[in-house]
C-alpha positions in Angstrom: -25.2 23.3 15.0 -23.4 26.3 16.4 -24.6 29.9 16.7 -22.4 32.7 17.8 -23.2 35.8 19.8 -21.4 38.7 18.2 -21.6 40.7 21.4 -19.9 38.2 23.7 -18.0 36.1 21.1 -19.1 33.1 23.0 -20.9 30.0 21.7 -24.6 29.9 22.4 -27.3 27.4 22.0 -27.8 26.0 18.5 -30.7 27.2 16.4 -32.4 26.5 13.1 -33.3 30.2 12.6 -32.1 31.4 9.2 -29.5 34.1 9.2 -27.3 36.0 6.8 -25.1 33.0 6.3 -28.0 31.1 4.8 -28.5 33.9 2.2 -24.8 33.4 1.2 -25.2 29.7 0.8 -28.6 29.8 -0.9 -27.4 32.4 -3.4 -24.2 30.5 -4.3 -26.2 27.3 -4.8 -28.7 29.2 -7.0 -25.8 30.4 -9.1 -24.6 26.9 -9.6 -21.8 26.6 -7.0 -21.2 23.1 -5.8 -17.9 23.3 -3.8 -16.4 25.8 -1.4 -12.8 26.0 -0.2 -11.5 27.6 2.9 -10.9 27.4 6.7 -13.4 28.2 9.4 -12.9 31.3 11.6 -14.6 33.0 14.5 -16.2 35.8 12.6 -17.1 33.4 9.7 -19.0 30.8 11.8 -22.3 32.0 10.5 -21.2 30.9 7.0 -20.3 27.4 8.2 -23.4 27.0 10.3 -25.4 27.8 7.2 -23.5 25.3 5.1 -24.8 22.6 7.4 -28.3 23.4 6.2 -27.3 23.6 2.5 -25.8 21.4 -0.2 -22.4 22.9 -0.7 -19.5 20.6 -0.5 -16.7 22.1 1.7 -13.0 21.3 1.3 -11.1 22.4 4.3 -7.5 23.3 3.6 -4.8 23.9 6.3 -3.6 27.3 5.2 -5.7 30.0 3.6 -3.2 30.7 0.8 -3.6 27.0 -0.2 -7.4 27.4 -0.1 -7.1 30.2 -2.6 -4.8 28.0 -4.8 -7.3 25.2 -4.5 -10.3 27.4 -5.6 -8.1 28.6 -8.5 -7.3 25.0 -9.5 -11.0 24.0 -9.3 -11.9 26.8 -11.7 -9.1 26.2 -14.2 -9.9 22.4 -14.3 -13.7 22.8 -14.7 -14.2 26.3 -16.2 -16.6 27.0 -13.3 -16.3 29.8 -10.7 -14.1 28.9 -7.7 -15.6 29.9 -4.3 -13.5 30.7 -1.3 -14.6 31.3 2.3 -12.2 33.3 4.5 -12.1 34.4 8.1 -11.3 37.9 9.2 -7.9 39.5 9.5 -5.0 37.0 9.5 -7.0 34.4 7.5 -8.0 37.0 4.9 -4.5 38.3 4.6 -2.9 34.9 4.3 -4.9 34.2 1.2 -3.6 37.2 -0.8 -0.6 35.6 -2.5 -2.9 32.9 -3.8 -5.4 35.5 -5.0 -2.6 37.3 -6.8 -2.0 34.3 -9.0 -5.7 34.1 -9.8 -5.9 37.8 -10.6 -2.8 37.7 -12.7 -4.0 34.7 -14.7 -7.7 35.7 -15.0 -9.3 33.0 -12.9 -12.9 33.6 -12.0 -13.5 33.3 -8.2 -15.9 34.7 -5.7 -14.2 35.3 -2.3 -16.4 35.7 0.7 -14.5 37.0 3.7 -16.0 37.6 7.2 -15.5 40.9 9.0 -15.6 42.2 12.6 -19.1 43.3 13.7 -20.5 46.5 12.1 -19.9 48.5 15.3 -16.2 48.0 14.9 -15.8 49.2 11.4 -14.5 52.7 10.5 -11.6 54.7 11.8 -12.0 53.6 15.5 -9.7 51.0 16.9 -11.9 49.1 19.4 -9.4 46.3 19.9 -11.6 43.6 18.4 -10.0 40.3 17.5 -8.6 40.3 13.9 -9.5 44.0 13.4 -7.9 45.7 10.4 -8.2 49.4 9.5 -9.6 48.5 6.1 -9.6 44.8 5.3 -10.9 45.1 1.8 -8.2 47.6 0.9 -5.7 44.8 1.5 -7.3 42.9 -1.3 -7.4 45.8 -3.8 -4.2 44.7 -5.6 -5.2 41.1 -6.1 -8.9 41.2 -6.9 -11.1 42.8 -9.6 -13.2 44.6 -7.0 -14.1 44.7 -3.3 -17.5 45.0 -1.6 -18.6 45.4 2.0 -22.1 44.1 2.7 -23.7 45.9 5.6 -27.1 44.4 5.7 -28.5 40.9 5.1 -31.0 41.9 2.5 -28.1 43.0 0.3 -26.3 39.7 0.3 -28.1 37.9 -2.6 -27.7 40.9 -5.0 -24.1 41.5 -4.0 -23.1 37.9 -4.6 -25.0 37.8 -7.9 -23.1 40.9 -9.0 -19.8 39.5 -7.8 -20.4 36.3 -9.8 -21.3 38.3 -12.9 -18.1 40.4 -12.6 -15.9 37.3 -11.9 -17.0 35.6 -15.2 -17.0 38.7 -17.3 -13.8 39.2 -19.3 -11.3 40.0 -18.2 -12.2 37.3 -15.7 -10.8 37.2 -12.1 -11.5 37.0 -8.4 -14.0 39.3 -6.8 -13.9 40.1 -3.0 -16.9 40.3 -0.7 -16.8 40.8 3.0 -19.7 40.4 5.5 -19.5 41.5 9.2 -20.0 38.8 11.8 -23.3 40.1 13.1 -24.7 40.4 9.5 -24.0 36.7 9.0 -25.4 35.7 12.4 -28.5 37.8 13.0 -31.9 36.3 12.3 -33.4 37.6 9.0 -36.8 38.3 7.5 -35.5 37.8 3.9 -37.1 34.7 2.3 -35.0 31.8 1.0 -33.3 32.6 -2.3 -35.0 30.7 -5.1 -33.1 31.8 -8.1 -30.2 33.9 -9.1 -28.9 34.9 -12.5 -25.4 35.9 -13.5 -24.4 36.2 -17.2 -21.0 37.4 -18.4 -21.0 40.9 -19.8 -20.6 41.0 -23.5 -17.1 42.0 -24.6 -17.0 41.9 -28.5 -14.4 43.6 -30.6 -15.2 47.0 -32.3 -16.2 46.5 -36.0 -13.8 49.0 -37.4 -10.9 47.4 -35.6 -11.7 44.0 -37.0 -12.0 45.5 -40.4 -8.5 47.1 -40.0 -7.0 43.9 -38.7 -8.4 42.0 -41.7 -6.9 44.6 -44.0 -3.5 44.1 -42.5 -3.7 40.4 -42.6 -5.0 40.2 -46.1 -1.8 41.7 -47.4 0.6 40.1 -45.0 3.4 38.1 -46.4 4.8 36.7 -43.2 2.0 36.6 -40.5 2.6 34.9 -37.2 0.6 34.4 -34.0 1.4 34.5 -30.3 -1.3 32.7 -28.3 -1.3 33.7 -24.7 -3.4 32.6 -21.7 -6.3 34.7 -22.8 -6.7 32.4 -25.8 -7.6 29.5 -23.4 -9.7 31.6 -21.1 -11.7 32.9 -24.0 -12.1 29.3 -25.4 -10.7 30.6 -28.7 -8.8 27.5 -29.8 -11.1 26.6 -32.7 -11.0 30.1 -34.2 -7.2 30.2 -33.6 -6.7 27.0 -35.6 -8.9 28.3 -38.4 -7.2 31.7 -38.7 -3.7 30.1 -38.5 -4.6 27.7 -41.3 -6.2 30.4 -43.5 -3.1 32.6 -43.1 -0.6 29.7 -43.0 0.7 31.6 -40.0 3.2 30.0 -37.5 1.8 29.9 -34.0 3.7 29.9 -30.7 2.1 29.5 -27.3 3.1 31.3 -24.1 3.3 29.3 -20.9 -0.2 30.4 -20.1 -1.4 29.6 -23.6 0.2 26.2 -23.6 -2.4 23.9 -25.2 -4.2 26.5 -27.2 -2.8 25.2 -30.5 -2.1 21.6 -31.5 1.4 20.8 -30.5 2.4 18.8 -33.6 0.6 20.9 -36.2 2.8 21.8 -39.1 2.4 25.5 -38.2 3.1 25.0 -34.5 6.2 26.5 -33.0 5.1 24.8 -29.8 6.0 26.8 -26.6 9.7 27.5 -27.0 9.0 31.2 -26.4 12.3 31.7 -24.5 14.5 30.5 -27.3 16.3 33.0 -29.6 15.5 30.9 -32.7 11.8 31.5 -32.0 12.4 35.1 -31.2 14.1 35.5 -34.6 11.0 34.0 -36.4 8.6 36.3 -34.6 10.8 39.4 -35.2 10.7 38.6 -38.9 6.9 38.5 -39.1 5.4 41.5 -41.0 2.1 41.2 -39.1 2.1 39.6 -35.6 -1.2 38.7 -33.9 -0.8 38.7 -30.1 -3.8 37.1 -28.3 -4.3 37.4 -24.5 -0.7 38.3 -23.7 1.0 41.5 -22.7 4.2 40.6 -24.5 5.7 40.6 -21.0 8.9 39.3 -19.5 8.8 35.7 -20.6 6.9 36.1 -23.8 9.3 38.8 -25.0 12.3 36.5 -24.2 13.1 38.9 -21.3 12.4 42.1 -23.3 14.9 41.3 -26.0 12.1 40.8 -28.6 12.3 43.6 -31.2 9.5 43.0 -33.7 10.0 44.6 -37.1 6.5 44.2 -38.3 3.1 45.6 -37.2 1.3 44.1 -34.2 -2.4 43.3 -33.7 -2.9 42.9 -30.0 -6.1 41.4 -28.7 -6.9 41.4 -25.0 -9.9 41.7 -22.7 -7.9 43.8 -20.2 -7.4 47.3 -21.6 -4.4 47.9 -19.4 -2.5 45.2 -21.3 -3.0 46.8 -24.7 0.2 48.4 -26.0 1.7 48.1 -22.5 5.0 46.9 -24.0 4.7 47.5 -27.8 2.7 49.9 -30.0 0.1 48.2 -32.2 -3.5 47.9 -33.2 -5.1 47.3 -29.8 -8.4 45.4 -29.8 -10.0 45.3 -26.4 -12.2 42.2 -26.5 -12.7 38.7 -25.2 -10.3 36.5 -27.1 -13.1 34.1 -28.1 -15.3 36.8 -29.5 -12.5 38.6 -31.2 -11.1 35.6 -32.9 -14.5 34.4 -34.0 -15.2 37.8 -35.6 -11.8 37.9 -37.2 -12.2 34.4 -38.5 -15.6 35.2 -40.0 -14.3 38.3 -41.7 -11.0 37.0 -42.9 -11.0 35.7 -46.5 -7.6 34.9 -47.9 -7.1 34.2 -51.6 -5.4 30.9 -52.3 -1.8 31.4 -53.0 1.8 30.7 -51.9 2.7 32.3 -48.5 6.4 32.9 -48.5 8.9 33.8 -45.9 11.7 35.0 -48.1 11.1 32.2 -50.6 10.6 29.6 -47.9 7.2 28.1 -46.9 5.9 28.9 -43.4 5.8 25.1 -42.7 9.5 24.9 -43.5 10.2 27.9 -41.3 8.5 26.1 -38.4 10.3 22.8 -39.0 13.7 24.6 -39.3 13.1 26.6 -36.1 12.2 23.5 -34.1 15.2 21.7 -35.4 17.4 24.6 -34.3 15.9 24.5 -30.8 16.5 20.8 -30.6 20.1 21.1 -31.8 20.7 23.8 -29.2 19.4 21.7 -26.4 21.4 18.6 -27.5 24.5 20.7 -27.5 24.1 21.6 -23.8 24.6 18.3 -22.0 20.9 18.1 -21.1 20.2 14.5 -21.9 19.1 13.7 -18.3 16.6 16.6 -18.3 15.2 15.8 -21.7 14.7 12.2 -20.8 13.2 13.1 -17.4 10.6 15.4 -19.0 9.9 12.9 -21.8 9.4 10.1 -19.2 6.9 12.2 -17.3 5.0 13.0 -20.5 4.9 9.4 -21.6 3.6 8.3 -18.2 0.8 10.9 -18.0 -2.4 9.9 -19.8 -3.2 12.2 -22.7 -6.3 13.7 -21.1 -4.9 14.2 -17.6 -4.6 17.7 -16.3 -1.3 18.7 -14.7 -0.5 21.4 -12.1 3.1 22.8 -11.9 4.8 24.8 -9.1 7.5 27.3 -9.7 10.3 24.8 -10.0 12.9 23.8 -12.7 10.6 21.0 -13.9 7.9 23.5 -14.5 10.2 25.9 -16.3 11.0 23.0 -18.6 7.3 22.3 -18.9 6.5 25.9 -20.0 8.5 25.2 -23.1 8.4 21.5 -23.8 5.1 20.2 -22.4 2.7 18.9 -25.0 -0.7 19.2 -23.1 -2.4 16.8 -25.6 -6.0 16.5 -24.5 -5.3 17.5 -21.0 -4.6 21.0 -19.6 -1.4 22.5 -18.4 -1.7 24.8 -15.4 1.2 26.6 -13.7 1.8 29.6 -11.5 3.4 31.8 -14.1 0.9 34.6 -13.6 2.3 35.9 -10.3 5.1 33.4 -9.9 4.6 32.5 -6.3 5.7 29.3 -4.7 3.4 26.6 -3.4 0.8 26.6 -6.2 1.1 23.1 -7.6 -0.3 20.7 -5.0 -3.2 22.7 -3.6 -4.3 23.7 -7.1 -4.2 20.1 -8.1 -6.3 19.2 -5.1 -8.9 21.8 -6.2 -8.7 20.5 -9.8 -9.2 16.9 -8.8 -12.2 17.9 -6.6 -13.7 19.9 -9.5 -13.3 17.2 -12.1 -15.0 14.7 -9.8 -17.7 17.2 -9.1 -18.6 17.6 -12.8 -18.5 13.8 -13.3 -15.0 13.5 -14.9 -12.1 11.3 -13.9 -10.4 13.2 -11.1 -6.9 11.9 -11.1 -4.4 14.8 -11.7 -0.6 15.3 -11.4 1.1 18.0 -9.3 4.8 18.8 -9.8 6.8 20.7 -7.2 10.4 21.1 -6.0 11.5 20.4 -2.5 11.5 24.2 -1.7 8.0 24.9 -3.1 6.5 21.7 -1.7 7.2 22.9 1.8 4.8 25.8 1.2 1.9 23.4 0.8 3.1 20.2 2.6 0.3 20.6 5.2 -2.3 20.0 2.4 -1.3 16.3 2.6 -3.8 16.3 5.4 -6.5 17.8 3.2 -5.8 15.3 0.4 -6.0 12.4 2.9 -9.1 13.7 4.7 -11.0 13.9 1.4 -9.3 11.0 -0.3 -8.5 13.3 -3.3 -6.9 11.5 -6.3 -3.8 13.6 -6.7 -0.4 12.2 -7.5 2.3 14.6 -6.3 5.7 14.5 -7.9 8.4 16.2 -5.7 11.7 16.7 -7.4 14.1 17.1 -4.5 17.4 18.9 -5.3 18.1 20.1 -1.7 17.4 23.8 -2.2 15.9 26.5 -4.4 17.3 25.0 -7.5 16.6 27.8 -10.0 17.8 30.5 -7.7 21.0 28.5 -7.1 21.5 28.3 -10.8 20.8 32.0 -11.3 23.2 33.0 -8.6 26.0 30.8 -9.7 25.6 32.1 -13.2 25.6 35.7 -12.1 28.0 35.7 -9.1 29.9 32.5 -9.3 28.4 31.2 -6.1 25.0 30.7 -4.5 24.0 32.2 -1.2 21.0 31.1 1.0 19.7 28.7 -1.6 20.4 25.5 0.3 17.7 23.9 2.4 17.4 21.4 5.2 14.4 19.4 4.1 12.5 16.4 5.6 12.4 12.9 4.4 9.4 13.5 2.1 8.5 9.8 2.0 8.3 9.4 5.8 6.5 12.7 6.1 3.9 11.7 3.6 3.4 8.4 5.3 3.0 10.2 8.6 -0.1 11.9 7.0 -1.3 8.4 5.9 -0.4 9.1 2.3 1.5 6.4 0.4 4.8 7.6 -0.9 7.8 6.2 -2.8 11.3 7.4 -3.6 12.7 6.5 -7.0 15.7 7.3 -9.2 15.2 9.7 -12.1 15.2 6.9 -14.7 12.3 5.2 -12.9 10.0 8.3 -12.6 7.7 7.1 -15.4 6.9 3.7 -13.9 6.4 5.3 -10.4 4.0 7.8 -11.8 2.0 5.1 -13.7 1.7 3.2 -10.4 0.5 6.3 -8.6 -2.1 7.0 -11.3 -3.5 3.5 -10.9 -3.9 3.8 -7.1 -6.8 5.2 -5.1 -6.6 8.5 -3.3 -3.5 10.7 -2.9 0.1 9.5 -3.3 3.5 11.0 -3.5 6.5 10.2 -5.7 9.9 11.7 -4.7 12.9 11.9 -7.0 16.2 13.1 -5.7 18.0 14.7 -8.6 19.6 18.0 -9.7 18.1 19.3 -12.9 19.6 22.0 -15.0 17.8 24.6 -17.1 18.6 25.0 -20.8 20.9 28.0 -21.4 19.2 31.4 -21.6 19.3 33.1 -25.0 18.5 36.6 -23.8 22.0 37.0 -22.2 25.2 37.8 -24.1 27.1 34.7 -25.1 
């Protein structure tokens, strides 16, 4: 057991004396935390010493950004709070891109970062290792709030408050930082016996629900866009009930993928980037938008021009009417849709879209999308995605990096009973594999089958390739599909389309099979037509494994650009 002298920054004799780190661990355990992600650091050693006296399971990543992605994946897979331990300065800063994804997507996390000793804080530059002028200010753009704890007795309450804030809608990561000596100094505070964190209530205003019901009761062509907030608010049951009452077509955004049954007769699935779907949504006389800002992708790159009225429901007030005017209802999606469902009474009758049933409108729109795809020489891509979908068990969770396969997945992936997770919130590279590691750990922690699928390109996989060591060390059941096209494939395609040639998109890359094997992880390289069988074999194995497919995939043609 290691203690650390904040004055000399030198190891001292081990001790069992409780310190501030114990209060962190005890409080997290009392709140229900079971697993922590991160990397040890000099100023954070008090945290790790205390974990040796507690029951938290620690998963050590190789890069802090990947630790953040792993905590994110843990939370998405389980619905629990992800916990992240960071060291000071470079370690804390390296995590920020991962935290941006969690913040953009509304993933509840508690982040505990160490700090330099109290005497070094403030405007002075004492030349301490890892010293920043204001470390928590660096996290201000990617976390809900930031707190500096300056005395040990404040640790339990601060962590309890942070946990409460993280799970309160709009959910997201909350940042705490604790100086080295506060973590290490002996304390008089007794062991933490209980801690309580309950999400703040975020119901819709009664008059807004009443007004929304008035609009919907007279709507002839209602439609629904289900964004990521629908899933975060666990609003799927209410969404289905409302859609069936209104006979309203429903389309899911990439973040909302899975919020509505894929093959339901009212499901427009997730083809949000196709002009045929944009046409249907523009024709709605009342459009319900749940947990979405109608941002870049959802609006088909801001070409969406709705002609009807919009009811927009979101827990984040800054989202409301950020792109389109409408009846903004600030509320948790689950609470808002439950209230709307209870209040909504629709008289039986024929809902008509210009003399056509909504079910027929949905069927026709999907047929038009299929016809467009089949006219674009995309047989390889359609089969590749279909083969992956056929191989993946219906209840398996999948984690997708920013790669062409994922862009296809945003639109064509039927999540079935599993969950679809991608990095579309912030759009940074490297999410898929470390998030899958966190997801697999989380599922096993809550007693569920842990095997998950991660999908990356060769470019994005290099951001997290070091986490093969993490997967091997903890024997984590992740199957990692790497689609290797020799570069940043989507950027290559964008540049060729825009300029006639691509610049700086080609990559020298390793032999991924040999590299995985060097980490002690089984790997195989297969042709595109064999991807399904290779994945099935990987799913049946123990621990981590890698499947590499060398192929160049194309995207379907964009419909937001002039023909």
